[in-house]
Structure formats: structure tokens, C-alpha cells
Backbone as XML, in Angstrom:
<?xml version="1.0"?>
<chain id="A" units="angstrom">
  <residue number="1" name="MET">
    <atom name="N" x="94.872" y="129.540" z="155.483"/>
    <atom name="CA" x="95.230" y="130.455" z="156.388"/>
    <atom name="C" x="93.646" y="129.631" z="157.168"/>
  </residue>
  <residue number="2" name="LYS">
    <atom name="N" x="92.951" y="129.008" z="155.945"/>
    <atom name="CA" x="91.539" y="128.420" z="156.823"/>
    <atom name="C" x="92.300" y="127.538" z="158.058"/>
  </residue>
  <residue number="3" name="LYS">
    <atom name="N" x="92.821" y="126.528" z="157.696"/>
    <atom name="CA" x="93.826" y="125.252" z="158.979"/>
    <atom name="C" x="94.151" y="126.764" z="159.940"/>
  </residue>
  <residue number="4" name="ILE">
    <atom name="N" x="94.789" y="127.483" z="159.698"/>
    <atom name="CA" x="95.265" y="127.984" z="161.304"/>
    <atom name="C" x="93.926" y="128.701" z="161.925"/>
  </residue>
  <residue number="5" name="TRP">
    <atom name="N" x="92.573" y="128.669" z="160.952"/>
    <atom name="CA" x="91.601" y="129.578" z="162.476"/>
    <atom name="C" x="90.832" y="127.923" z="162.330"/>
  </residue>
  <residue number="6" name="ARG">
    <atom name="N" x="90.708" y="126.711" z="162.088"/>
    <atom name="CA" x="89.714" y="125.663" z="162.352"/>
    <atom name="C" x="91.048" y="125.304" z="163.759"/>
  </residue>
  <residue number="7" name="GLU">
    <atom name="N" x="92.560" y="125.364" z="163.595"/>
    <atom name="CA" x="93.427" y="124.750" z="164.646"/>
    <atom name="C" x="92.687" y="125.776" z="165.939"/>
  </residue>
  <residue number="8" name="ILE">
    <atom name="N" x="92.356" y="127.375" z="165.667"/>
    <atom name="CA" x="92.615" y="127.943" z="167.322"/>
    <atom name="C" x="90.832" y="127.657" z="167.359"/>
  </residue>
  <residue number="9" name="TYR">
    <atom name="N" x="89.935" y="127.426" z="166.380"/>
    <atom name="CA" x="88.986" y="127.049" z="167.106"/>
    <atom name="C" x="88.636" y="126.455" z="167.851"/>
  </residue>
  <residue number="10" name="GLY">
    <atom name="N" x="89.364" y="125.201" z="167.627"/>
    <atom name="CA" x="89.387" y="123.714" z="167.822"/>
    <atom name="C" x="90.100" y="123.515" z="168.891"/>
  </residue>
  <residue number="11" name="ALA">
    <atom name="N" x="91.527" y="124.739" z="169.159"/>
    <atom name="CA" x="92.181" y="124.794" z="170.727"/>
    <atom name="C" x="91.314" y="125.625" z="171.767"/>
  </residue>
  <residue number="12" name="GLY">
    <atom name="N" x="89.979" y="126.499" z="170.998"/>
    <atom name="CA" x="88.971" y="127.203" z="172.848"/>
    <atom name="C" x="88.090" y="126.132" z="172.746"/>
  </residue>
  <residue number="13" name="ILE">
    <atom name="N" x="88.171" y="125.467" z="171.734"/>
    <atom name="CA" x="86.408" y="124.649" z="172.451"/>
    <atom name="C" x="86.739" y="123.628" z="173.199"/>
  </residue>
  <residue number="14" name="ILE">
    <atom name="N" x="87.793" y="122.929" z="172.785"/>
    <atom name="CA" x="89.133" y="121.886" z="174.052"/>
    <atom name="C" x="89.411" y="123.000" z="175.221"/>
  </residue>
  <residue number="15" name="PHE">
    <atom name="N" x="90.549" y="123.860" z="175.454"/>
    <atom name="CA" x="90.060" y="124.667" z="176.762"/>
    <atom name="C" x="89.170" y="125.181" z="177.130"/>
  </residue>
  <residue number="16" name="PHE">
    <atom name="N" x="88.536" y="125.824" z="176.449"/>
    <atom name="CA" x="86.940" y="126.493" z="177.359"/>
    <atom name="C" x="85.628" y="125.339" z="177.486"/>
  </residue>
  <residue number="17" name="TYR">
    <atom name="N" x="85.824" y="124.222" z="176.988"/>
    <atom name="CA" x="84.943" y="123.281" z="177.374"/>
    <atom name="C" x="84.571" y="123.011" z="178.944"/>
  </residue>
  <residue number="18" name="TYR">
    <atom name="N" x="85.804" y="123.058" z="179.782"/>
    <atom name="CA" x="85.928" y="123.174" z="181.526"/>
    <atom name="C" x="85.077" y="124.672" z="181.973"/>
  </residue>
  <residue number="19" name="LEU">
    <atom name="N" x="86.076" y="125.342" z="181.508"/>
    <atom name="CA" x="85.623" y="127.269" z="181.515"/>
    <atom name="C" x="84.498" y="127.811" z="181.484"/>
  </residue>
  <residue number="20" name="LYS">
    <atom name="N" x="83.959" y="127.777" z="180.262"/>
    <atom name="CA" x="82.425" y="128.000" z="180.102"/>
    <atom name="C" x="81.448" y="128.693" z="180.710"/>
  </residue>
  <residue number="21" name="TRP">
    <atom name="N" x="81.497" y="127.746" z="182.127"/>
    <atom name="CA" x="80.494" y="128.355" z="183.408"/>
    <atom name="C" x="80.829" y="128.488" z="184.022"/>
  </residue>
  <residue number="22" name="PRO">
    <atom name="N" x="82.171" y="128.459" z="184.883"/>
    <atom name="CA" x="82.938" y="129.047" z="185.774"/>
    <atom name="C" x="83.181" y="130.582" z="184.990"/>
  </residue>
  <residue number="23" name="MET">
    <atom name="N" x="83.107" y="131.047" z="184.035"/>
    <atom name="CA" x="83.871" y="132.457" z="183.530"/>
    <atom name="C" x="82.417" y="133.182" z="182.988"/>
  </residue>
  <residue number="24" name="ILE">
    <atom name="N" x="81.095" y="132.263" z="183.360"/>
    <atom name="CA" x="80.274" y="132.521" z="182.794"/>
    <atom name="C" x="79.155" y="133.373" z="183.854"/>
  </residue>
  <residue number="25" name="ILE">
    <atom name="N" x="79.786" y="132.348" z="184.481"/>
    <atom name="CA" x="78.939" y="132.556" z="186.000"/>
    <atom name="C" x="80.554" y="133.716" z="187.369"/>
  </residue>
  <residue number="26" name="GLY">
    <atom name="N" x="81.006" y="133.301" z="187.345"/>
    <atom name="CA" x="82.067" y="134.269" z="187.867"/>
    <atom name="C" x="82.283" y="135.291" z="187.071"/>
  </residue>
  <residue number="27" name="TYR">
    <atom name="N" x="82.401" y="135.292" z="185.919"/>
    <atom name="CA" x="82.959" y="136.709" z="185.918"/>
    <atom name="C" x="82.074" y="137.799" z="186.626"/>
  </residue>
  <residue number="28" name="PRO">
    <atom name="N" x="81.393" y="138.397" z="185.926"/>
    <atom name="CA" x="80.315" y="138.930" z="186.490"/>
    <atom name="C" x="80.474" y="138.921" z="187.902"/>
  </residue>
  <residue number="29" name="ALA">
    <atom name="N" x="80.122" y="137.916" z="188.688"/>
    <atom name="CA" x="80.248" y="137.744" z="190.467"/>
    <atom name="C" x="80.891" y="138.692" z="190.775"/>
  </residue>
  <residue number="30" name="LEU">
    <atom name="N" x="82.847" y="138.210" z="189.950"/>
    <atom name="CA" x="83.496" y="139.632" z="190.259"/>
    <atom name="C" x="83.453" y="140.827" z="189.591"/>
  </residue>
  <residue number="31" name="ILE">
    <atom name="N" x="82.808" y="140.161" z="188.439"/>
    <atom name="CA" x="82.670" y="142.121" z="188.115"/>
    <atom name="C" x="81.618" y="142.971" z="189.586"/>
  </residue>
  <residue number="32" name="TYR">
    <atom name="N" x="80.298" y="143.113" z="189.732"/>
    <atom name="CA" x="79.785" y="143.344" z="190.013"/>
    <atom name="C" x="79.870" y="142.857" z="192.163"/>
  </residue>
  <residue number="33" name="GLY">
    <atom name="N" x="80.152" y="142.608" z="192.052"/>
    <atom name="CA" x="80.404" y="141.750" z="193.444"/>
    <atom name="C" x="81.540" y="142.398" z="194.571"/>
  </residue>
  <residue number="34" name="ALA">
    <atom name="N" x="82.527" y="141.421" z="194.136"/>
    <atom name="CA" x="83.756" y="142.290" z="194.553"/>
    <atom name="C" x="84.972" y="143.431" z="193.383"/>
  </residue>
  <residue number="35" name="ASP">
    <atom name="N" x="84.116" y="143.608" z="192.634"/>
    <atom name="CA" x="84.666" y="145.116" z="192.642"/>
    <atom name="C" x="85.994" y="144.819" z="191.529"/>
  </residue>
  <residue number="36" name="TYR">
    <atom name="N" x="86.196" y="143.490" z="191.013"/>
    <atom name="CA" x="86.760" y="143.623" z="190.256"/>
    <atom name="C" x="87.230" y="144.074" z="188.909"/>
  </residue>
  <residue number="37" name="PRO">
    <atom name="N" x="88.216" y="145.350" z="188.224"/>
    <atom name="CA" x="88.216" y="145.774" z="187.338"/>
    <atom name="C" x="87.796" y="145.339" z="186.042"/>
  </residue>
  <residue number="38" name="ARG">
    <atom name="N" x="87.045" y="145.899" z="184.934"/>
    <atom name="CA" x="87.014" y="145.287" z="183.628"/>
    <atom name="C" x="87.904" y="145.283" z="182.700"/>
  </residue>
  <residue number="39" name="PHE">
    <atom name="N" x="88.243" y="143.552" z="181.876"/>
    <atom name="CA" x="89.188" y="144.829" z="181.152"/>
    <atom name="C" x="89.057" y="143.432" z="180.049"/>
  </residue>
  <residue number="40" name="TRP">
    <atom name="N" x="89.018" y="144.655" z="178.143"/>
    <atom name="CA" x="88.651" y="143.858" z="177.161"/>
    <atom name="C" x="88.926" y="142.518" z="177.197"/>
  </residue>
  <residue number="41" name="VAL">
    <atom name="N" x="90.136" y="141.832" z="177.063"/>
    <atom name="CA" x="90.367" y="140.337" z="177.081"/>
    <atom name="C" x="89.108" y="139.933" z="177.440"/>
  </residue>
  <residue number="42" name="MET">
    <atom name="N" x="88.909" y="140.109" z="178.956"/>
    <atom name="CA" x="88.141" y="138.770" z="179.802"/>
    <atom name="C" x="86.652" y="139.040" z="178.816"/>
  </residue>
  <residue number="43" name="ASP">
    <atom name="N" x="86.558" y="140.421" z="178.722"/>
    <atom name="CA" x="85.045" y="140.370" z="177.875"/>
    <atom name="C" x="84.935" y="139.721" z="176.713"/>
  </residue>
  <residue number="44" name="LEU">
    <atom name="N" x="86.084" y="140.118" z="175.628"/>
    <atom name="CA" x="85.944" y="138.878" z="174.837"/>
    <atom name="C" x="86.155" y="137.342" z="175.324"/>
  </residue>
  <residue number="45" name="LEU">
    <atom name="N" x="86.926" y="137.460" z="176.383"/>
    <atom name="CA" x="86.676" y="135.644" z="176.923"/>
    <atom name="C" x="85.589" y="135.398" z="177.093"/>
  </residue>
  <residue number="46" name="TRP">
    <atom name="N" x="84.763" y="136.268" z="177.724"/>
    <atom name="CA" x="83.726" y="136.179" z="178.636"/>
    <atom name="C" x="82.196" y="135.750" z="177.078"/>
  </residue>
  <residue number="47" name="LEU">
    <atom name="N" x="81.863" y="136.402" z="176.439"/>
    <atom name="CA" x="81.595" y="136.567" z="175.165"/>
    <atom name="C" x="81.829" y="135.590" z="173.958"/>
  </residue>
  <residue number="48" name="TYR">
    <atom name="N" x="83.250" y="135.030" z="174.281"/>
    <atom name="CA" x="83.375" y="133.621" z="173.745"/>
    <atom name="C" x="82.973" y="132.152" z="174.024"/>
  </residue>
  <residue number="49" name="CYS">
    <atom name="N" x="82.962" y="132.705" z="175.390"/>
    <atom name="CA" x="81.765" y="131.048" z="176.468"/>
    <atom name="C" x="80.596" y="131.284" z="175.676"/>
  </residue>
  <residue number="50" name="LEU">
    <atom name="N" x="80.203" y="132.550" z="175.961"/>
    <atom name="CA" x="78.949" y="132.343" z="175.910"/>
    <atom name="C" x="78.562" y="131.784" z="174.565"/>
  </residue>
  <residue number="51" name="GLY">
    <atom name="N" x="78.875" y="131.703" z="173.671"/>
    <atom name="CA" x="79.216" y="131.627" z="172.417"/>
    <atom name="C" x="78.764" y="129.968" z="171.881"/>
  </residue>
  <residue number="52" name="LEU">
    <atom name="N" x="80.087" y="129.978" z="172.662"/>
    <atom name="CA" x="80.302" y="128.227" z="173.332"/>
    <atom name="C" x="78.826" y="127.289" z="173.772"/>
  </residue>
  <residue number="53" name="ILE">
    <atom name="N" x="78.611" y="128.365" z="175.000"/>
    <atom name="CA" x="77.160" y="128.035" z="175.465"/>
    <atom name="C" x="75.975" y="127.539" z="174.330"/>
  </residue>
  <residue number="54" name="ILE">
    <atom name="N" x="75.430" y="128.977" z="173.791"/>
    <atom name="CA" x="74.830" y="129.135" z="172.733"/>
    <atom name="C" x="74.816" y="128.106" z="171.397"/>
  </residue>
  <residue number="55" name="LYS">
    <atom name="N" x="75.837" y="127.299" z="170.853"/>
    <atom name="CA" x="76.120" y="126.720" z="170.128"/>
    <atom name="C" x="75.330" y="125.808" z="170.715"/>
  </residue>
  <residue number="56" name="ASP">
    <atom name="N" x="76.221" y="125.090" z="171.968"/>
    <atom name="CA" x="75.390" y="123.724" z="172.511"/>
    <atom name="C" x="74.136" y="123.765" z="172.879"/>
  </residue>
  <residue number="57" name="PHE">
    <atom name="N" x="73.298" y="124.988" z="172.969"/>
    <atom name="CA" x="72.250" y="125.265" z="173.707"/>
    <atom name="C" x="71.130" y="123.998" z="172.055"/>
  </residue>
  <residue number="58" name="VAL">
    <atom name="N" x="72.046" y="124.960" z="171.253"/>
    <atom name="CA" x="71.151" y="125.491" z="169.383"/>
    <atom name="C" x="71.301" y="123.147" z="169.491"/>
  </residue>
  <residue number="59" name="TYR">
    <atom name="N" x="72.948" y="123.205" z="168.983"/>
    <atom name="CA" x="73.218" y="121.994" z="168.965"/>
    <atom name="C" x="72.046" y="120.569" z="169.967"/>
  </residue>
  <residue number="60" name="LYS">
    <atom name="N" x="71.797" y="121.024" z="171.031"/>
    <atom name="CA" x="71.482" y="120.169" z="171.587"/>
    <atom name="C" x="70.028" y="119.532" z="171.143"/>
  </residue>
  <residue number="61" name="PHE">
    <atom name="N" x="69.187" y="120.880" z="171.686"/>
    <atom name="CA" x="67.571" y="121.732" z="172.063"/>
    <atom name="C" x="67.204" y="122.068" z="170.560"/>
  </residue>
  <residue number="62" name="ILE">
    <atom name="N" x="67.440" y="122.505" z="169.351"/>
    <atom name="CA" x="67.248" y="123.105" z="168.896"/>
    <atom name="C" x="67.466" y="122.479" z="167.422"/>
  </residue>
  <residue number="63" name="LEU">
    <atom name="N" x="68.164" y="121.771" z="166.836"/>
    <atom name="CA" x="68.442" y="121.175" z="165.978"/>
    <atom name="C" x="68.707" y="119.820" z="166.459"/>
  </residue>
  <residue number="64" name="LYS">
    <atom name="N" x="68.422" y="118.812" z="167.449"/>
    <atom name="CA" x="68.437" y="117.896" z="167.658"/>
    <atom name="C" x="69.351" y="117.040" z="167.319"/>
  </residue>
  <residue number="65" name="LYS">
    <atom name="N" x="71.207" y="117.744" z="167.597"/>
    <atom name="CA" x="71.887" y="117.126" z="166.671"/>
    <atom name="C" x="72.932" y="116.722" z="167.835"/>
  </residue>
  <residue number="66" name="SER">
    <atom name="N" x="73.796" y="115.304" z="167.384"/>
    <atom name="CA" x="74.493" y="114.742" z="168.404"/>
    <atom name="C" x="75.844" y="115.296" z="167.450"/>
  </residue>
  <residue number="67" name="TYR">
    <atom name="N" x="76.857" y="114.727" z="168.057"/>
    <atom name="CA" x="78.623" y="114.885" z="167.284"/>
    <atom name="C" x="78.551" y="113.158" z="166.465"/>
  </residue>
  <residue number="68" name="CYS">
    <atom name="N" x="77.508" y="112.044" z="167.430"/>
    <atom name="CA" x="78.078" y="110.654" z="166.485"/>
    <atom name="C" x="76.035" y="110.849" z="167.206"/>
  </residue>
  <residue number="69" name="ASP">
    <atom name="N" x="75.554" y="110.803" z="165.892"/>
    <atom name="CA" x="74.432" y="110.454" z="166.074"/>
    <atom name="C" x="73.566" y="108.883" z="165.935"/>
  </residue>
  <residue number="70" name="ASP">
    <atom name="N" x="73.971" y="107.938" z="164.947"/>
    <atom name="CA" x="74.117" y="106.518" z="165.607"/>
    <atom name="C" x="74.303" y="106.119" z="166.881"/>
  </residue>
  <residue number="71" name="GLY">
    <atom name="N" x="75.186" y="106.532" z="167.637"/>
    <atom name="CA" x="75.612" y="105.159" z="168.453"/>
    <atom name="C" x="77.097" y="105.886" z="168.631"/>
  </residue>
  <residue number="72" name="PRO">
    <atom name="N" x="77.934" y="104.955" z="169.382"/>
    <atom name="CA" x="78.748" y="104.988" z="169.578"/>
    <atom name="C" x="80.049" y="104.181" z="169.093"/>
  </residue>
  <residue number="73" name="ALA">
    <atom name="N" x="79.126" y="103.438" z="167.937"/>
    <atom name="CA" x="80.395" y="102.447" z="167.284"/>
    <atom name="C" x="80.293" y="103.223" z="166.460"/>
  </residue>
  <residue number="74" name="SER">
    <atom name="N" x="79.428" y="104.120" z="165.301"/>
    <atom name="CA" x="79.537" y="105.198" z="164.099"/>
    <atom name="C" x="80.784" y="106.257" z="164.605"/>
  </residue>
  <residue number="75" name="CYS">
    <atom name="N" x="80.841" y="106.353" z="165.660"/>
    <atom name="CA" x="81.817" y="108.031" z="165.965"/>
    <atom name="C" x="83.257" y="106.626" z="165.665"/>
  </residue>
  <residue number="76" name="SER">
    <atom name="N" x="83.523" y="105.667" z="166.413"/>
    <atom name="CA" x="85.082" y="105.032" z="166.226"/>
    <atom name="C" x="85.353" y="104.649" z="164.785"/>
  </residue>
  <residue number="77" name="GLN">
    <atom name="N" x="83.927" y="104.183" z="164.141"/>
    <atom name="CA" x="83.364" y="104.197" z="162.980"/>
    <atom name="C" x="84.968" y="105.347" z="161.957"/>
  </residue>
  <residue number="78" name="ASN">
    <atom name="N" x="83.467" y="106.216" z="162.148"/>
    <atom name="CA" x="83.810" y="107.363" z="161.638"/>
    <atom name="C" x="85.016" y="107.743" z="161.664"/>
  </residue>
  <residue number="79" name="LEU">
    <atom name="N" x="85.636" y="107.985" z="163.167"/>
    <atom name="CA" x="86.896" y="108.782" z="163.358"/>
    <atom name="C" x="88.619" y="107.399" z="162.844"/>
  </residue>
  <residue number="80" name="GLN">
    <atom name="N" x="87.645" y="106.349" z="162.172"/>
    <atom name="CA" x="89.374" y="105.581" z="161.401"/>
    <atom name="C" x="88.888" y="105.973" z="160.916"/>
  </residue>
  <residue number="81" name="ASN">
    <atom name="N" x="87.933" y="106.797" z="159.657"/>
    <atom name="CA" x="87.301" y="106.488" z="158.283"/>
    <atom name="C" x="88.401" y="108.241" z="158.185"/>
  </residue>
  <residue number="82" name="ASP">
    <atom name="N" x="88.626" y="108.569" z="158.921"/>
    <atom name="CA" x="88.353" y="109.786" z="159.120"/>
    <atom name="C" x="90.179" y="109.906" z="159.406"/>
  </residue>
  <residue number="83" name="THR">
    <atom name="N" x="91.003" y="109.129" z="159.667"/>
    <atom name="CA" x="92.416" y="108.665" z="160.446"/>
    <atom name="C" x="92.894" y="108.154" z="158.555"/>
  </residue>
  <residue number="84" name="LYS">
    <atom name="N" x="92.354" y="107.238" z="157.937"/>
    <atom name="CA" x="93.074" y="107.087" z="156.829"/>
    <atom name="C" x="92.997" y="107.636" z="155.984"/>
  </residue>
  <residue number="85" name="GLU">
    <atom name="N" x="91.860" y="108.969" z="155.817"/>
    <atom name="CA" x="92.113" y="110.117" z="154.974"/>
    <atom name="C" x="93.466" y="110.521" z="154.656"/>
  </residue>
  <residue number="86" name="LYS">
    <atom name="N" x="93.686" y="110.578" z="155.828"/>
    <atom name="CA" x="94.816" y="111.859" z="155.898"/>
    <atom name="C" x="96.145" y="110.982" z="155.524"/>
  </residue>
</chain>
């Protein structure tokens, strides 16, 4: 069950990586500016995008972490080690 939730979370991050800013800005503009009807699924997706933006902000500015702290060479080395373990 944990693996399924990881895959859903990972797919959501990849999909919304490019859509989070247009969604955060565009959806309220549609609702309040163009009288677009509210729909609960879109509200949940908007909250998901907001959560991704908050996560990015916390990682980058508060925790000052990167996905690869030692530079690109360590990223590729970590990736190779992860694939060997599987």
C-alpha cells in the first residue's frame, strides 16, 4: 500500500510540476473574473498545487536543502547507487 501512495505522489509531482503556477493563478481568476462555476475536484487540485508550492518554498528557503547537496556529480552517483540496489 505504501508503494502505491508513493507512485501516486510521484506522478502528481511530475504532472503538476509544470501546472502548479498556472493553476494557482488561473483558477481563482476563472472563478472570480470569468464566473467559472466552482467544482470540488478543481478545488482539491488547487490545494494540491498550493501544497507543492509550499513544499518547494520550505525546502529551498527554510531548510536550505537541495535534492543534490554536493552538486550534479553526487546526483548521478546517488542515482547509480539506487539503481544497483534494486
